[in-house]
C-alpha positions in Angstrom: -43.3 66.9 1.2 -46.7 65.6 2.4 -48.1 62.2 2.6 -51.8 61.7 3.0 -52.2 65.3 4.1 -49.6 65.0 6.9 -46.2 66.4 7.0 -43.7 63.7 6.2 -40.0 63.5 7.2 -37.7 60.6 6.4 -36.6 58.8 9.5 -33.2 59.9 10.8 -30.9 56.9 10.7 -29.3 55.8 14.0 -25.7 56.6 14.6 -23.3 53.8 15.3 -22.8 55.4 18.7 -26.4 54.5 19.6 -25.8 50.8 18.8 -22.5 50.8 20.7 -24.2 52.5 23.7 -27.0 49.9 23.7 -24.6 47.0 23.5 -22.5 48.4 26.4 -25.6 48.8 28.5 -26.8 45.2 27.7 -23.5 43.8 28.8 -23.2 46.0 31.9 -20.0 47.5 30.5 -18.8 51.1 30.7 -17.2 53.6 28.4 -14.0 53.1 30.4 -14.1 49.4 29.7 -14.6 49.9 26.0 -11.7 52.4 26.0 -9.4 49.9 27.7 -10.4 47.1 25.3 -9.9 49.2 22.2 -6.9 51.3 23.2 -9.0 54.5 22.7 -9.3 57.3 25.2 -12.5 57.5 27.3 -13.0 60.9 25.8 -12.9 59.5 22.3 -15.3 56.7 23.2 -17.7 59.3 24.7 -17.5 61.4 21.5 -18.3 58.4 19.4 -21.3 57.5 21.5 -22.7 61.1 21.2 -21.9 61.4 17.5 -19.4 64.2 17.9 -16.7 62.2 16.0 -17.0 60.0 13.0 -16.4 56.3 13.3 -13.4 55.2 11.2 -12.8 51.7 9.9 -9.9 50.8 12.3 -12.0 52.0 15.3 -15.0 50.1 14.0 -12.9 46.9 13.9 -11.6 47.4 17.4 -15.1 48.1 18.8 -16.6 45.2 16.9 -14.0 42.9 18.3 -14.6 44.1 21.9 -18.4 43.9 21.7 -18.7 41.0 19.3 -20.7 42.9 16.7 -20.2 43.5 13.0 -17.7 46.1 12.0 -19.4 46.2 8.6 -22.8 47.0 10.3 -21.2 49.8 12.3 -19.6 51.3 9.2 -22.8 51.1 7.2 -24.6 52.9 10.0 -22.0 55.6 9.9 -22.4 56.0 6.1 -26.2 56.2 6.4 -25.9 58.7 9.2 -23.5 60.8 7.2 -25.5 60.7 4.0 -28.7 61.8 5.9 -27.0 64.9 7.2 -25.2 65.7 3.9 -28.6 65.6 2.2 -30.1 67.8 5.0 -27.3 70.4 4.5 -27.8 70.4 0.7 -31.6 70.8 1.2 -31.0 73.8 3.5 -28.7 75.4 0.9 -31.3 74.9 -1.8 -34.0 76.6 0.4 -31.8 79.6 1.2 
């Protein structure tokens, strides 16, 4: 798709992990701190921050409580992120 003669790509939505990472940094907290506050393993927190695992509602609530952010916002970010990649996979299949 082009827009004014230039190649156009829709923006990739941010993953909830990006917001979580930014909030941890702002507060001077570590992944280990978040793991301790939420009852998750450090490995799971790391995988969330890098987008290797999907954020679930119970985990969103735990993280939101620890970081004082909206669980709804985190879940909506996850949905937008998942939809973007689902559309990309579908587009790839249609091109093949």
